KOLLUM-89187 format. One record per residue: z, y, x of N, C-alpha, C, O in turn. Coordinates in steps of 0.2 Angstrom, whole numbers, plus 5000, padded with zeros to 4 digits. Atoms other than C-alpha are relative to their C-alpha. Layout:
KOLLUM-89187
ZYXZYXZYXZYX/...
***
This chain:
KOLLUM-89187
500549985004503049705028499949994996500449954997/500349985005502449705013499949914995499349904996/499650085005502949505001499950024994500150074992/500150005007502349474983500449945000500349895003/499750075004503849344973499049995000498649985004/500350045003502449294961499450055002499550115004/500849964998500549364964499850014992499550064991/500050005007500449324944500350044996500450044989/499349965003501649444940499650074999499850114994/500649934997500149594946499750024994499750084992/500550015004498949564934499749944996499149924994/500150095002499149394927499549984999499649944995/500650055000497549324929499849965010499949995016/499950024993497249234945499549965006499549945012/500649994996495449234946499950045005499750025010/500249954998495349394953500150035007500449995010/499749984992495649484971500849965002501049925007/499250024998497549464969500449945001501049945003/500050044999497449294970500149995007500649955008/500150014994497049294987500449995003500449965008/499349964997498549374991500549924999500549904993/499450065000500049214994500850015000501050035005/499349985003501749234988500250035009500150095011/499949974992502249255009499450005007499449965011/500449995002500749325012500150055005500750065002/499549914997501349505024499150045006498750015010/500149965001500449655028500050005009500550025012/500050034996499949615046499650075007499550065013/500449974995498949785053499850034992499750014986/500149955004498649955045499450035004499550045010/500249974995497050035051499750104996499650124990/500549945003496150215047499249985002499049935006/500650034995494350215051499250034995498950004991/500249975003493150345048500550034992501050064992/499849985011493550385027500649984998501050024996/499650055002494550235025500550005001500850035006/498950034999496350185024500049944999499649924995/500450075002496249995026500849965001501349995004/499550065001497649845025499849995000499350004997/500350075002497349675030500649975002501149995006/499350065000498549545029499749935002499149925002/499850024997499149405037499549914999499649865003/500250055005497949275025499250034999498850014995/500849984997496349375031499650064990499150094989/500349915004496349505014500150035002500650045006/500149954999495949645015499650044993499250024989/500149965001495949805007500050085002500550115005/500149934997495149985008500050064996499750054990/499949975008495450134998499550065005499650075011/500049934998494650315002499850044994499750014989/500249965005494350464991499650055003499850095007/500949984999492450544992500250094992500450104986/500049925006492450744986499450024995499049974996/500449984999491250844976500150054996500650094995/500049935001490650974967499550014997499150045002/500250025004489550954952499750094997499850114991/500049945000488951134954499150014995499250054990/500849974999486751164950499949945001500049945008/500150074993486450964956499849974993499449924993/500150105006486450874937499150044997498850094998/500849985005484750864925500349974996500849934996/499849985008484650864908499849915000499349905005/499850095004484750644902499750004992499449954991/499949995008484650684883500650074998500950105003/500149925002485150844873500550005003500849955003/499149964999486850934880500049925006500549945009/499750094994487050744893499750015007499249975008/500150004992486950784913500349965001500649924998/500050064996486950684926499750045007499250075007/500149964992487150734947499549965002499649905001/500350004996485750704955499949955005499449915005/500350024992486250624972500749974995501049994990/499750095000487450454971500750035004500750085009/499249974995489450494978500249924999500249884994/499850044998489950344987499349965005498849995008/500549994998489050214993500149985008499749955012/500349994993489650225011500449935002500849894999/499850064996490050085023500449985003500549985009/499350045001491449995022500549975008500249925011/499950024994492549965040499849955006499849945012/500250084996491949795041500049954995500349954990/500350045008491049665030500649995001501050015005/499850025007491749595017499849915002499449905006/500550024998491449385018499750014991499150024990/500550005008490949394997500150054998500650075000/500049915004490749554989500550004995500749974990/499250005000492449644987499850024993499150034992/499549975003493249694971500050075000500450105003/500049905001492949884968500150034994499850034989/499849945006493750014957499950065003500050085009/500049954997493450164958500150074989500050064983/499649945005494150334946499850085003499850105008/500249925002493750524942500750045002501250024998/499549955001494950654948499950055000500150085005/500149955000494450804941500350085002500850094998/499649964996495050964951500150074994500750094992/500249945006494551124938500249994995500350044992/499850015010495051044919499350014999499250064997/500550025003493251004917500149925000500649895002/500050055002492750854910499249965002498749984999/500250054998491750714919500149954999500749935001/499850084997491350524918499749975006499350005010/500550044991490650394932499549944996499549894991/500650055005489050304927500049965008500149995013/500050074996488950134939499250025002498650024999/500550004995487850164952499649935004499549885000/499850054997487550044966500349964998500749984995/499350034998488549894967500249995007499850015012/499650034993489649834981499449945002499149904999/500050044995489149744995500349985005500850025007/499550024995489849635009500450105005500950135007/500049954996489549805019499950064999499850105004/499949925003489449955008500350014992500149974988/499749975004490350024995499850014991499250024990/500849995008489750034973500250105001500750145002/499949955000489150204972500050024989499949994984/500149995007489250304956499850084998499750135002/500449925002488550464946500350064995500450044989/499749965006489350614936499750004994499350044995/500149995004489050614921500450054994501050044993/499649945001489450784911499550014994498949984993/500149945007489350904893499550045003499550035009/500249904999488351074896500649994998500749955003/499249945002490051134891500350005005500650055007/499450024995490951044907499650025005499349975007/500650004995489751134920500550035006501150045005/499450004997490451174935500549925005501049935009/499650075000491250994939500450025007500350075009/499650004994492550974956500349944995500349924989/499550034997493550854962499949935003499449925005/500250084997493650674968499849944997499749944991/500050075003493450504965500249945008500149945014/499750044998494350374971500049925001500249894996/500450065003493650214978500549965003500849985008/499750044995494550064983499949914996499949884990/500350064998493949904990500649915000501149925003/499450054998494949714989499749924999499549884994/500250075002494449574995500249955008500749985011/499950044995494349435011499550015004499049985002/500049984992493849495029499549965002499949925005/500550034997492249405036500449965007500049935011/
***
């Protein structure tokens, strides 16, 4: 199992999801479910992560001069289990063809669904492709 010596050293904030992991907490189960990889901890804490690939070729619409947003949301997938409270969700964009694209928050996470995002890019950053990493952390229901 994986043991943390001092949770506060991870990011200095006791009020976030990492504070749910106690010093003696260990990973008791690792699970793959659909697109998700998950770790479950002895305390009931859980984390899930996945990568969602995208290609933003002709699916963007103009929202301002030289600014485009993808028409469809990326993410919003069901978690493999229900969280007790709405989990903390982080996401990051990884472009694979050296184009630039930012993420615009779409729907927030719920106890059963991940957050969703849209790609935002300038007109000279066409044909963006890559993947978005989603990571959810919280207590299982």
